[in-house]
Structure formats: structure tokens, C-alpha cells
N, CA, C, O and the ligand as a Tripos MOL2 file, in Angstrom:
@<TRIPOS>MOLECULE
protein
  289   287    73     0     0
PROTEIN
NO_CHARGES

@<TRIPOS>ATOM
      1 N          -9.3750    8.2480   -0.1960 N.3       1 MET1
      2 CA        -10.2690    7.2690    0.4060 C.3       1 MET1
      3 C         -11.3660    8.0040    1.1600 C.2       1 MET1
      4 O         -11.0970    8.8880    1.9740 O.2       1 MET1
      5 N         -12.5970    7.6270    0.8770 N.am      2 GLN2
      6 CA        -13.7340    8.2330    1.5740 C.3       2 GLN2
      7 C         -14.0540    7.4200    2.8290 C.2       2 GLN2
      8 O         -13.9100    6.1970    2.8390 O.2       2 GLN2
      9 N         -14.4850    8.1040    3.8810 N.am      3 PRO3
     10 CA        -14.8670    7.3440    5.0840 C.3       3 PRO3
     11 C         -16.1280    6.5240    4.7950 C.2       3 PRO3
     12 O         -16.9840    6.9540    4.0220 O.2       3 PRO3
     13 N         -16.2440    5.3510    5.4110 N.am      4 PRO4
     14 CA        -17.4350    4.5280    5.1790 C.3       4 PRO4
     15 C         -18.6620    5.1570    5.8260 C.2       4 PRO4
     16 O         -18.5470    5.9160    6.7880 O.2       4 PRO4
     17 N         -19.8440    4.8350    5.2880 N.am      5 ALA5
     18 CA        -21.0910    5.3390    5.8740 C.3       5 ALA5
     19 C         -21.2060    4.8280    7.3120 C.2       5 ALA5
     20 O         -21.6400    5.5460    8.2130 O.2       5 ALA5
     21 N         -20.8110    3.5870    7.4980 N.am      6 ASP6
     22 CA        -20.7880    2.9930    8.8330 C.3       6 ASP6
     23 C         -19.3440    3.0860    9.3470 C.2       6 ASP6
     24 O         -18.4570    2.3900    8.8530 O.2       6 ASP6
     25 N         -19.1250    3.9430   10.3330 N.am      7 SER7
     26 CA        -17.7530    4.1870   10.7920 C.3       7 SER7
     27 C         -17.1410    2.9930   11.5090 C.2       7 SER7
     28 O         -15.9500    3.0040   11.8180 O.2       7 SER7
     29 N         -17.9390    1.9600   11.7780 N.am      8 THR8
     30 CA        -17.3890    0.7640   12.4150 C.3       8 THR8
     31 C         -17.0970   -0.3320   11.3800 C.2       8 THR8
     32 O         -16.7970   -1.4720   11.7360 O.2       8 THR8
     33 N         -17.1890    0.0300   10.1030 N.am      9 ASP9
     34 CA        -16.9300   -0.9480    9.0400 C.3       9 ASP9
     35 C         -15.4170   -1.0950    8.8550 C.2       9 ASP9
     36 O         -14.8220   -0.4760    7.9720 O.2       9 ASP9
     37 N         -14.8190   -1.9120    9.6930 N.am     10 VAL10
     38 CA        -13.3650   -2.0840    9.7270 C.3      10 VAL10
     39 C         -12.8370   -2.6530    8.4050 C.2      10 VAL10
     40 O         -11.7770   -2.2470    7.9290 O.2      10 VAL10
     41 N         -13.5790   -3.5900    7.8200 N.am     11 VAL11
     42 CA        -13.1360   -4.2050    6.5700 C.3      11 VAL11
     43 C         -13.0240   -3.1490    5.4660 C.2      11 VAL11
     44 O         -12.0720   -3.1550    4.6860 O.2      11 VAL11
     45 N         -14.0000   -2.2500    5.4110 N.am     12 HIS12
     46 CA        -13.9640   -1.1780    4.4130 C.3      12 HIS12
     47 C         -12.7100   -0.3210    4.5990 C.2      12 HIS12
     48 O         -12.0400    0.0260    3.6260 O.2      12 HIS12
     49 N         -12.4010    0.0120    5.8330 N.am     13 VAL13
     50 CA        -11.2290    0.8490    6.1240 C.3      13 VAL13
     51 C          -9.9430    0.1100    5.7430 C.2      13 VAL13
     52 O          -9.0570    0.6830    5.1090 O.2      13 VAL13
     53 N          -9.8470   -1.1580    6.1310 N.am     14 ILE14
     54 CA         -8.6320   -1.9280    5.8180 C.3      14 ILE14
     55 C          -8.4650   -2.0510    4.3040 C.2      14 ILE14
     56 O          -7.3590   -1.8980    3.7870 O.2      14 ILE14
     57 N          -9.5630   -2.3290    3.5920 N.am     15 LYS15
     58 CA         -9.4690   -2.4520    2.1280 C.3      15 LYS15
     59 C          -9.0850   -1.1140    1.4920 C.2      15 LYS15
     60 O          -8.3680   -1.0850    0.4910 O.2      15 LYS15
     61 N          -9.5550   -0.0200    2.0630 N.am     16 GLY16
     62 CA         -9.1830    1.3060    1.5640 C.3      16 GLY16
     63 C          -7.6890    1.5590    1.7370 C.2      16 GLY16
     64 O          -7.0370    2.1240    0.8590 O.2      16 GLY16
     65 N          -7.1630    1.1360    2.8740 N.am     17 VAL17
     66 CA         -5.7210    1.2980    3.1170 C.3      17 VAL17
     67 C          -4.9350    0.4480    2.1150 C.2      17 VAL17
     68 O          -3.9440    0.9090    1.5490 O.2      17 VAL17
     69 N          -5.3780   -0.7920    1.8980 N.am     18 ILE18
     70 CA         -4.6830   -1.6720    0.9400 C.3      18 ILE18
     71 C          -4.6920   -1.0390   -0.4520 C.2      18 ILE18
     72 O          -3.6770   -1.0610   -1.1480 O.2      18 ILE18
     73 N          -5.8370   -0.4740   -0.8640 N.am     19 ASP19
     74 CA         -5.9090    0.2070   -2.1700 C.3      19 ASP19
     75 C          -4.9100    1.3670   -2.2300 C.2      19 ASP19
     76 O          -4.2330    1.5590   -3.2400 O.2      19 ASP19
     77 N          -4.8260    2.1350   -1.1440 N.am     20 ALA20
     78 CA         -3.8950    3.2800   -1.1070 C.3      20 ALA20
     79 C          -2.4470    2.8070   -1.1730 C.2      20 ALA20
     80 O          -1.6200    3.4220   -1.8460 O.2      20 ALA20
     81 N          -2.1410    1.7230   -0.4780 N.am     21 GLU21
     82 CA         -0.7780    1.1730   -0.5320 C.3      21 GLU21
     83 C          -0.4540    0.7170   -1.9550 C.2      21 GLU21
     84 O           0.6500    0.9450   -2.4500 O.2      21 GLU21
     85 N          -1.4220    0.0720   -2.6070 N.am     22 GLU22
     86 CA         -1.1890   -0.4070   -3.9720 C.3      22 GLU22
     87 C          -0.9890    0.7630   -4.9440 C.2      22 GLU22
     88 O          -0.1800    0.6790   -5.8680 O.2      22 GLU22
     89 N          -1.7240    1.8350   -4.7300 N.am     23 ALA23
     90 CA         -1.5480    3.0190   -5.5850 C.3      23 ALA23
     91 C          -0.1490    3.6070   -5.3800 C.2      23 ALA23
     92 O           0.5010    4.0080   -6.3450 O.2      23 ALA23
     93 N           0.3100    3.6600   -4.1430 N.am     24 ALA24
     94 CA          1.6620    4.1740   -3.8560 C.3      24 ALA24
     95 C           2.7120    3.2700   -4.5010 C.2      24 ALA24
     96 O           3.6820    3.7540   -5.0850 O.2      24 ALA24
     97 N           2.5140    1.9630   -4.3940 N.am     25 ILE25
     98 CA          3.4470    0.9990   -4.9970 C.3      25 ILE25
     99 C           3.5350    1.2280   -6.5020 C.2      25 ILE25
    100 O           4.6300    1.2590   -7.0640 O.2      25 ILE25
    101 N           2.3970    1.3860   -7.1470 N.am     26 GLU26
    102 CA          2.3870    1.6320   -8.6060 C.3      26 GLU26
    103 C           3.1640    2.8960   -8.9590 C.2      26 GLU26
    104 O           3.9340    2.9110   -9.9200 O.2      26 GLU26
    105 N           2.9590    3.9530   -8.1820 N.am     27 GLN27
    106 CA          3.6480    5.2180   -8.4660 C.3      27 GLN27
    107 C           5.1650    5.0710   -8.2930 C.2      27 GLN27
    108 O           5.9340    5.5460   -9.1290 O.2      27 GLN27
    109 N           5.5910    4.4170   -7.2130 N.am     28 TYR28
    110 CA          7.0370    4.2330   -7.0200 C.3      28 TYR28
    111 C           7.6310    3.3650   -8.1130 C.2      28 TYR28
    112 O           8.7440    3.6200   -8.5740 O.2      28 TYR28
    113 N           6.8950    2.3360   -8.5340 N.am     29 GLU29
    114 CA          7.4000    1.4810   -9.6180 C.3      29 GLU29
    115 C           7.5630    2.3000  -10.9010 C.2      29 GLU29
    116 O           8.5230    2.1160  -11.6500 O.2      29 GLU29
    117 N           6.6190    3.2010  -11.1410 N.am     30 LYS30
    118 CA          6.6840    4.0620  -12.3310 C.3      30 LYS30
    119 C           7.9130    4.9810  -12.2620 C.2      30 LYS30
    120 O           8.6470    5.1200  -13.2400 O.2      30 LYS30
    121 N           8.1250    5.5970  -11.1110 N.am     31 ILE31
    122 CA          9.2760    6.5000  -10.9470 C.3      31 ILE31
    123 C          10.5880    5.7330  -11.1030 C.2      31 ILE31
    124 O          11.5340    6.2170  -11.7250 O.2      31 ILE31
    125 N          10.6290    4.5250  -10.5260 N.am     32 ILE32
    126 CA         11.8420    3.6900  -10.6300 C.3      32 ILE32
    127 C          12.1600    3.4150  -12.1000 C.2      32 ILE32
    128 O          13.3170    3.4940  -12.5150 O.2      32 ILE32
    129 N          11.1420    3.0950  -12.8770 N.am     33 ARG33
    130 CA         11.3630    2.8360  -14.3260 C.3      33 ARG33
    131 C          11.8290    4.1180  -15.0390 C.2      33 ARG33
    132 O          12.7480    4.0800  -15.8570 O.2      33 ARG33
    133 N          11.1900    5.2410  -14.7200 N.am     34 LEU34
    134 CA         11.5390    6.5020  -15.3760 C.3      34 LEU34
    135 C          12.9650    6.9480  -15.0580 C.2      34 LEU34
    136 O          13.6340    7.5430  -15.9030 O.2      34 LEU34
    137 N          13.4250    6.6640  -13.8520 N.am     35 CYS35
    138 CA         14.7630    7.1010  -13.4170 C.3      35 CYS35
    139 C          15.8790    6.2340  -13.9920 C.2      35 CYS35
    140 O          17.0460    6.6250  -13.9860 O.2      35 CYS35
    141 N          15.5110    5.0530  -14.4880 N.am     36 ASP36
    142 CA         16.5340    4.0990  -14.8870 C.3      36 ASP36
    143 C          17.4620    4.6870  -15.9530 C.2      36 ASP36
    144 O          17.0180    5.0880  -17.0290 O.2      36 ASP36
    145 N          18.7420    4.7300  -15.6350 N.am     37 GLY37
    146 CA         19.7360    5.2370  -16.5660 C.3      37 GLY37
    147 C          19.9210    6.7470  -16.5050 C.2      37 GLY37
    148 O          20.7990    7.2820  -17.1820 O.2      37 GLY37
    149 N          19.1070    7.4560  -15.7040 N.am     38 TYR38
    150 CA         19.1780    8.9220  -15.6410 C.3      38 TYR38
    151 C          19.4680    9.4540  -14.2400 C.2      38 TYR38
    152 O          20.2960   10.3490  -14.0690 O.2      38 TYR38
    153 N          18.7880    8.9030  -13.2460 N.am     39 ASP39
    154 CA         18.8690    9.4750  -11.8990 C.3      39 ASP39
    155 C          18.8800    8.3320  -10.8790 C.2      39 ASP39
    156 O          17.8370    7.9170  -10.3750 O.2      39 ASP39
    157 N          20.0680    7.8430  -10.5950 N.am     40 TYR40
    158 CA         20.1790    6.6750   -9.7180 C.3      40 TYR40
    159 C          19.9000    7.0080   -8.2530 C.2      40 TYR40
    160 O          19.4740    6.1400   -7.4910 O.2      40 TYR40
    161 N          20.1360    8.2470   -7.8570 N.am     41 VAL41
    162 CA         19.8800    8.6280   -6.4580 C.3      41 VAL41
    163 C          18.3770    8.5870   -6.1780 C.2      41 VAL41
    164 O          17.9360    8.0070   -5.1860 O.2      41 VAL41
    165 N          17.6030    9.2050   -7.0610 N.am     42 THR42
    166 CA         16.1460    9.1820   -6.8950 C.3      42 THR42
    167 C          15.6200    7.7520   -7.0240 C.2      42 THR42
    168 O          14.7280    7.3370   -6.2830 O.2      42 THR42
    169 N          16.1760    7.0180   -7.9570 N.am     43 GLN43
    170 CA         15.7440    5.6380   -8.1510 C.3      43 GLN43
    171 C          15.9950    4.8150   -6.8770 C.2      43 GLN43
    172 O          15.1380    4.0410   -6.4510 O.2      43 GLN43
    173 N          17.1730    4.9920   -6.2820 N.am     44 ASP44
    174 CA         17.5080    4.2570   -5.0630 C.3      44 ASP44
    175 C          16.5680    4.6240   -3.9210 C.2      44 ASP44
    176 O          16.1190    3.7540   -3.1730 O.2      44 ASP44
    177 N          16.2700    5.9200   -3.7900 N.am     45 MET45
    178 CA         15.3500    6.3780   -2.7410 C.3      45 MET45
    179 C          13.9640    5.7500   -2.9600 C.2      45 MET45
    180 O          13.3190    5.3090   -2.0090 O.2      45 MET45
    181 N          13.5160    5.7160   -4.2260 N.am     46 CYS46
    182 CA         12.1920    5.1650   -4.5140 C.3      46 CYS46
    183 C          12.1380    3.6590   -4.2910 C.2      46 CYS46
    184 O          11.0870    3.1200   -3.9420 O.2      46 CYS46
    185 N          13.2580    2.9790   -4.4880 N.am     47 ILE47
    186 CA         13.2990    1.5360   -4.2070 C.3      47 ILE47
    187 C          13.1030    1.3120   -2.7080 C.2      47 ILE47
    188 O          12.3890    0.3970   -2.2980 O.2      47 ILE47
    189 N          13.7400    2.1530   -1.8960 N.am     48 THR48
    190 CA         13.5650    2.0560   -0.4390 C.3      48 THR48
    191 C          12.1170    2.3320   -0.0490 C.2      48 THR48
    192 O          11.5300    1.6100    0.7580 O.2      48 THR48
    193 N          11.5460    3.3920   -0.6340 N.am     49 LEU49
    194 CA         10.1590    3.7490   -0.3260 C.3      49 LEU49
    195 C           9.1900    2.6690   -0.8150 C.2      49 LEU49
    196 O           8.1890    2.3750   -0.1610 O.2      49 LEU49
    197 N           9.5020    2.0850   -1.9770 N.am     50 LEU50
    198 CA          8.6760    0.9900   -2.5020 C.3      50 LEU50
    199 C           8.6470   -0.1700   -1.5090 C.2      50 LEU50
    200 O           7.5890   -0.7440   -1.2490 O.2      50 LEU50
    201 N           9.8010   -0.5090   -0.9620 N.am     51 ALA51
    202 CA          9.8600   -1.6120    0.0160 C.3      51 ALA51
    203 C           9.0110   -1.2860    1.2460 C.2      51 ALA51
    204 O           8.3480   -2.1650    1.7980 O.2      51 ALA51
    205 N           9.0350   -0.0130    1.6770 N.am     52 ASP52
    206 CA          8.1910    0.3920    2.8200 C.3      52 ASP52
    207 C           6.7190    0.1670    2.5020 C.2      52 ASP52
    208 O           5.9750   -0.3860    3.3120 O.2      52 ASP52
    209 N           6.3060    0.6030    1.3130 N.am     53 GLU53
    210 CA          4.8840    0.4750    0.9370 C.3      53 GLU53
    211 C           4.4810   -0.9820    0.7740 C.2      53 GLU53
    212 O           3.3600   -1.3630    1.1110 O.2      53 GLU53
    213 N           5.3970   -1.7970    0.2570 N.am     54 GLN54
    214 CA          5.0900   -3.2280    0.1270 C.3      54 GLN54
    215 C           4.9280   -3.8610    1.5100 C.2      54 GLN54
    216 O           4.0990   -4.7520    1.6980 O.2      54 GLN54
    217 N           5.7260   -3.3950    2.4750 N.am     55 GLN55
    218 CA          5.6080   -3.8940    3.8470 C.3      55 GLN55
    219 C           4.2640   -3.4650    4.4530 C.2      55 GLN55
    220 O           3.5950   -4.2560    5.1170 O.2      55 GLN55
    221 N           3.8780   -2.2120    4.2180 N.am     56 HIS56
    222 CA          2.5800   -1.7350    4.7300 C.3      56 HIS56
    223 C           1.4450   -2.5890    4.1560 C.2      56 HIS56
    224 O           0.5320   -2.9980    4.8730 O.2      56 HIS56
    225 N           1.5240   -2.8460    2.8450 N.am     57 ARG57
    226 CA          0.4710   -3.6510    2.2040 C.3      57 ARG57
    227 C           0.4050   -5.0410    2.8460 C.2      57 ARG57
    228 O          -0.6750   -5.5480    3.1490 O.2      57 ARG57
    229 N           1.5900   -5.6490    3.0490 N.am     58 ARG58
    230 CA          1.6180   -6.9790    3.6890 C.3      58 ARG58
    231 C           0.9470   -6.9440    5.0640 C.2      58 ARG58
    232 O           0.1760   -7.8380    5.4120 O.2      58 ARG58
    233 N           1.2510   -5.9020    5.8400 N.am     59 GLU59
    234 CA          0.6620   -5.7950    7.1780 C.3      59 GLU59
    235 C          -0.8580   -5.7220    7.1060 C.2      59 GLU59
    236 O          -1.5590   -6.4100    7.8480 O.2      59 GLU59
    237 N          -1.3640   -4.8740    6.1960 N.am     60 PHE60
    238 CA         -2.8150   -4.6800    6.1340 C.3      60 PHE60
    239 C          -3.5350   -5.8740    5.5160 C.2      60 PHE60
    240 O          -4.6710   -6.1630    5.8900 O.2      60 PHE60
    241 N          -2.9000   -6.5680    4.5850 N.am     61 VAL61
    242 CA         -3.4780   -7.8150    4.0710 C.3      61 VAL61
    243 C          -3.5720   -8.8140    5.2320 C.2      61 VAL61
    244 O          -4.5520   -9.5500    5.3460 O.2      61 VAL61
    245 N          -2.5560   -8.8320    6.0820 N.am     62 GLY62
    246 CA         -2.5680   -9.7010    7.2680 C.3      62 GLY62
    247 C          -3.6780   -9.3050    8.2330 C.2      62 GLY62
    248 O          -4.3790  -10.1650    8.7660 O.2      62 GLY62
    249 N          -3.8400   -7.9840    8.4590 N.am     63 PHE63
    250 CA         -4.9170   -7.5170    9.3560 C.3      63 PHE63
    251 C          -6.2790   -7.9450    8.8110 C.2      63 PHE63
    252 O          -7.1510   -8.3770    9.5660 O.2      63 PHE63
    253 N          -6.4520   -7.8220    7.5030 N.am     64 LEU64
    254 CA         -7.7350   -8.1760    6.8800 C.3      64 LEU64
    255 C          -8.0190   -9.6690    7.0700 C.2      64 LEU64
    256 O          -9.1190  -10.0740    7.4470 O.2      64 LEU64
    257 N          -7.0040  -10.4560    6.7990 N.am     65 LYS65
    258 CA         -7.1570  -11.9120    6.9480 C.3      65 LYS65
    259 C          -7.5220  -12.2720    8.3910 C.2      65 LYS65
    260 O          -8.4260  -13.0700    8.6400 O.2      65 LYS65
    261 N          -6.7970  -11.6630    9.3330 N.am     66 GLU66
    262 CA         -7.0270  -11.9380   10.7470 C.3      66 GLU66
    263 C          -8.4300  -11.4970   11.1580 C.2      66 GLU66
    264 O          -9.1420  -12.2290   11.8440 O.2      66 GLU66
    265 N          -8.8200  -10.2950   10.7330 N.am     67 TYR67
    266 CA        -10.1320   -9.7680   11.1110 C.3      67 TYR67
    267 C         -11.2440  -10.6330   10.5290 C.2      67 TYR67
    268 O         -12.2070  -10.9670   11.2190 O.2      67 TYR67
    269 N         -11.1050  -10.9930    9.2550 N.am     68 GLU68
    270 CA        -12.1630  -11.7880    8.6040 C.3      68 GLU68
    271 C         -12.2400  -13.1850    9.2150 C.2      68 GLU68
    272 O         -13.3280  -13.7560    9.2910 O.2      68 GLU68
    273 N         -11.1240  -13.7460    9.6490 N.am     69 SER69
    274 CA        -11.1640  -15.0860   10.2490 C.3      69 SER69
    275 C         -11.8510  -15.0490   11.6170 C.2      69 SER69
    276 O         -12.4290  -16.0490   12.0440 O.2      69 SER69
    277 N         -11.7940  -13.9130   12.3010 N.am     70 GLN70
    278 CA        -12.4470  -13.7940   13.5940 C.3      70 GLN70
    279 C         -13.9590  -13.5810   13.4620 C.2      70 GLN70
    280 O         -14.7170  -13.8290   14.4010 O.2      70 GLN70
    281 N         -14.3830  -13.1180   12.2810 N.am     71 GLN71
    282 CA        -15.8040  -12.8200   12.0660 C.3      71 GLN71
    283 C         -16.6080  -14.0660   11.6980 C.2      71 GLN71
    284 O         -17.8330  -14.0750   11.8180 O.2      71 GLN71
    285 N         -15.9110  -15.1280   11.2450 N.am     72 SER72
    286 CA        -16.6630  -16.3060   10.7890 C.3      72 SER72
    287 C         -16.8060  -17.3550   11.8860 C.2      72 SER72
    288 O         -17.4120  -18.4030   11.6630 O.2      72 SER72
    289 FE          2.1070    3.0910    3.1700 Fe       73 LIG73
@<TRIPOS>BOND
     1     1     2 1
     2     2     3 1
     3     3     4 2
     4     3     5 am
     5     5     6 1
     6     6     7 1
     7     7     8 2
     8     7     9 am
     9     9    10 1
    10    10    11 1
    11    11    12 2
    12    11    13 am
    13    13    14 1
    14    14    15 1
    15    15    16 2
    16    15    17 am
    17    17    18 1
    18    18    19 1
    19    19    20 2
    20    19    21 am
    21    21    22 1
    22    22    23 1
    23    23    24 2
    24    23    25 am
    25    25    26 1
    26    26    27 1
    27    27    28 2
    28    27    29 am
    29    29    30 1
    30    30    31 1
    31    31    32 2
    32    31    33 am
    33    33    34 1
    34    34    35 1
    35    35    36 2
    36    35    37 am
    37    37    38 1
    38    38    39 1
    39    39    40 2
    40    39    41 am
    41    41    42 1
    42    42    43 1
    43    43    44 2
    44    43    45 am
    45    45    46 1
    46    46    47 1
    47    47    48 2
    48    47    49 am
    49    49    50 1
    50    50    51 1
    51    51    52 2
    52    51    53 am
    53    53    54 1
    54    54    55 1
    55    55    56 2
    56    55    57 am
    57    57    58 1
    58    58    59 1
    59    59    60 2
    60    59    61 am
    61    61    62 1
    62    62    63 1
    63    63    64 2
    64    63    65 am
    65    65    66 1
    66    66    67 1
    67    67    68 2
    68    67    69 am
    69    69    70 1
    70    70    71 1
    71    71    72 2
    72    71    73 am
    73    73    74 1
    74    74    75 1
    75    75    76 2
    76    75    77 am
    77    77    78 1
    78    78    79 1
    79    79    80 2
    80    79    81 am
    81    81    82 1
    82    82    83 1
    83    83    84 2
    84    83    85 am
    85    85    86 1
    86    86    87 1
    87    87    88 2
    88    87    89 am
    89    89    90 1
    90    90    91 1
    91    91    92 2
    92    91    93 am
    93    93    94 1
    94    94    95 1
    95    95    96 2
    96    95    97 am
    97    97    98 1
    98    98    99 1
    99    99   100 2
   100    99   101 am
   101   101   102 1
   102   102   103 1
   103   103   104 2
   104   103   105 am
   105   105   106 1
   106   106   107 1
   107   107   108 2
   108   107   109 am
   109   109   110 1
   110   110   111 1
   111   111   112 2
   112   111   113 am
   113   113   114 1
   114   114   115 1
   115   115   116 2
   116   115   117 am
   117   117   118 1
   118   118   119 1
   119   119   120 2
   120   119   121 am
   121   121   122 1
   122   122   123 1
   123   123   124 2
   124   123   125 am
   125   125   126 1
   126   126   127 1
   127   127   128 2
   128   127   129 am
   129   129   130 1
   130   130   131 1
   131   131   132 2
   132   131   133 am
   133   133   134 1
   134   134   135 1
   135   135   136 2
   136   135   137 am
   137   137   138 1
   138   138   139 1
   139   139   140 2
   140   139   141 am
   141   141   142 1
   142   142   143 1
   143   143   144 2
   144   143   145 am
   145   145   146 1
   146   146   147 1
   147   147   148 2
   148   147   149 am
   149   149   150 1
   150   150   151 1
   151   151   152 2
   152   151   153 am
   153   153   154 1
   154   154   155 1
   155   155   156 2
   156   155   157 am
   157   157   158 1
   158   158   159 1
   159   159   160 2
   160   159   161 am
   161   161   162 1
   162   162   163 1
   163   163   164 2
   164   163   165 am
   165   165   166 1
   166   166   167 1
   167   167   168 2
   168   167   169 am
   169   169   170 1
   170   170   171 1
   171   171   172 2
   172   171   173 am
   173   173   174 1
   174   174   175 1
   175   175   176 2
   176   175   177 am
   177   177   178 1
   178   178   179 1
   179   179   180 2
   180   179   181 am
   181   181   182 1
   182   182   183 1
   183   183   184 2
   184   183   185 am
   185   185   186 1
   186   186   187 1
   187   187   188 2
   188   187   189 am
   189   189   190 1
   190   190   191 1
   191   191   192 2
   192   191   193 am
   193   193   194 1
   194   194   195 1
   195   195   196 2
   196   195   197 am
   197   197   198 1
   198   198   199 1
   199   199   200 2
   200   199   201 am
   201   201   202 1
   202   202   203 1
   203   203   204 2
   204   203   205 am
   205   205   206 1
   206   206   207 1
   207   207   208 2
   208   207   209 am
   209   209   210 1
   210   210   211 1
   211   211   212 2
   212   211   213 am
   213   213   214 1
   214   214   215 1
   215   215   216 2
   216   215   217 am
   217   217   218 1
   218   218   219 1
   219   219   220 2
   220   219   221 am
   221   221   222 1
   222   222   223 1
   223   223   224 2
   224   223   225 am
   225   225   226 1
   226   226   227 1
   227   227   228 2
   228   227   229 am
   229   229   230 1
   230   230   231 1
   231   231   232 2
   232   231   233 am
   233   233   234 1
   234   234   235 1
   235   235   236 2
   236   235   237 am
   237   237   238 1
   238   238   239 1
   239   239   240 2
   240   239   241 am
   241   241   242 1
   242   242   243 1
   243   243   244 2
   244   243   245 am
   245   245   246 1
   246   246   247 1
   247   247   248 2
   248   247   249 am
   249   249   250 1
   250   250   251 1
   251   251   252 2
   252   251   253 am
   253   253   254 1
   254   254   255 1
   255   255   256 2
   256   255   257 am
   257   257   258 1
   258   258   259 1
   259   259   260 2
   260   259   261 am
   261   261   262 1
   262   262   263 1
   263   263   264 2
   264   263   265 am
   265   265   266 1
   266   266   267 1
   267   267   268 2
   268   267   269 am
   269   269   270 1
   270   270   271 1
   271   271   272 2
   272   271   273 am
   273   273   274 1
   274   274   275 1
   275   275   276 2
   276   275   277 am
   277   277   278 1
   278   278   279 1
   279   279   280 2
   280   279   281 am
   281   281   282 1
   282   282   283 1
   283   283   284 2
   284   283   285 am
   285   285   286 1
   286   286   287 1
   287   287   288 2
@<TRIPOS>SUBSTRUCTURE
     1 MET1         2 RESIDUE 1 A MET
     2 GLN2         6 RESIDUE 1 A GLN
     3 PRO3        10 RESIDUE 1 A PRO
     4 PRO4        14 RESIDUE 1 A PRO
     5 ALA5        18 RESIDUE 1 A ALA
     6 ASP6        22 RESIDUE 1 A ASP
     7 SER7        26 RESIDUE 1 A SER
     8 THR8        30 RESIDUE 1 A THR
     9 ASP9        34 RESIDUE 1 A ASP
    10 VAL10       38 RESIDUE 1 A VAL
    11 VAL11       42 RESIDUE 1 A VAL
    12 HIS12       46 RESIDUE 1 A HIS
    13 VAL13       50 RESIDUE 1 A VAL
    14 ILE14       54 RESIDUE 1 A ILE
    15 LYS15       58 RESIDUE 1 A LYS
    16 GLY16       62 RESIDUE 1 A GLY
    17 VAL17       66 RESIDUE 1 A VAL
    18 ILE18       70 RESIDUE 1 A ILE
    19 ASP19       74 RESIDUE 1 A ASP
    20 ALA20       78 RESIDUE 1 A ALA
    21 GLU21       82 RESIDUE 1 A GLU
    22 GLU22       86 RESIDUE 1 A GLU
    23 ALA23       90 RESIDUE 1 A ALA
    24 ALA24       94 RESIDUE 1 A ALA
    25 ILE25       98 RESIDUE 1 A ILE
    26 GLU26      102 RESIDUE 1 A GLU
    27 GLN27      106 RESIDUE 1 A GLN
    28 TYR28      110 RESIDUE 1 A TYR
    29 GLU29      114 RESIDUE 1 A GLU
    30 LYS30      118 RESIDUE 1 A LYS
    31 ILE31      122 RESIDUE 1 A ILE
    32 ILE32      126 RESIDUE 1 A ILE
    33 ARG33      130 RESIDUE 1 A ARG
    34 LEU34      134 RESIDUE 1 A LEU
    35 CYS35      138 RESIDUE 1 A CYS
    36 ASP36      142 RESIDUE 1 A ASP
    37 GLY37      146 RESIDUE 1 A GLY
    38 TYR38      150 RESIDUE 1 A TYR
    39 ASP39      154 RESIDUE 1 A ASP
    40 TYR40      158 RESIDUE 1 A TYR
    41 VAL41      162 RESIDUE 1 A VAL
    42 THR42      166 RESIDUE 1 A THR
    43 GLN43      170 RESIDUE 1 A GLN
    44 ASP44      174 RESIDUE 1 A ASP
    45 MET45      178 RESIDUE 1 A MET
    46 CYS46      182 RESIDUE 1 A CYS
    47 ILE47      186 RESIDUE 1 A ILE
    48 THR48      190 RESIDUE 1 A THR
    49 LEU49      194 RESIDUE 1 A LEU
    50 LEU50      198 RESIDUE 1 A LEU
    51 ALA51      202 RESIDUE 1 A ALA
    52 ASP52      206 RESIDUE 1 A ASP
    53 GLU53      210 RESIDUE 1 A GLU
    54 GLN54      214 RESIDUE 1 A GLN
    55 GLN55      218 RESIDUE 1 A GLN
    56 HIS56      222 RESIDUE 1 A HIS
    57 ARG57      226 RESIDUE 1 A ARG
    58 ARG58      230 RESIDUE 1 A ARG
    59 GLU59      234 RESIDUE 1 A GLU
    60 PHE60      238 RESIDUE 1 A PHE
    61 VAL61      242 RESIDUE 1 A VAL
    62 GLY62      246 RESIDUE 1 A GLY
    63 PHE63      250 RESIDUE 1 A PHE
    64 LEU64      254 RESIDUE 1 A LEU
    65 LYS65      258 RESIDUE 1 A LYS
    66 GLU66      262 RESIDUE 1 A GLU
    67 TYR67      266 RESIDUE 1 A TYR
    68 GLU68      270 RESIDUE 1 A GLU
    69 SER69      274 RESIDUE 1 A SER
    70 GLN70      278 RESIDUE 1 A GLN
    71 GLN71      282 RESIDUE 1 A GLN
    72 SER72      286 RESIDUE 1 A SER
    73 LIG73      289 GROUP 0 **** ****
């Protein structure tokens, strides 16, 4: 994620975080599929990490909604 030209552009930063969370979610989902039937320990760890990233995404989607509602 690149810093915004305007360092006070909070929406840009929040959207960048959401994009990063979504990229992490995609990677964990990929690893979970690859591990299926071969490596249950890694798969279990990635399921836990996936849940963490999904929680982060939920938080930042909430921050975005809250911030945008205050701007209007
Ligand atoms: Fe995260």
C-alpha cells in the first residue's frame, strides 16, 4: 500500500487496509485449500489466521462506514 498524496486522506488509508486484509484472506483461503488432505496442522493454523483477518476486515469496513457517515 502506498501512502496517499494527502496524508490526511483517512478514507484512502482505510480502503488500503481493507484491500490488504482481503489479499491476506485470499492467501489463507488458498493455503487452506492446498493443505486439504495433506497437512491438517497448517490448515488448522490458517483457519485461525483467516478468522483473524476476516475480523480485521469487519473492523475496518465498520470504521469506513462510521467515518463516511460523519462526513455527510
Ligand atoms: Fe489483518
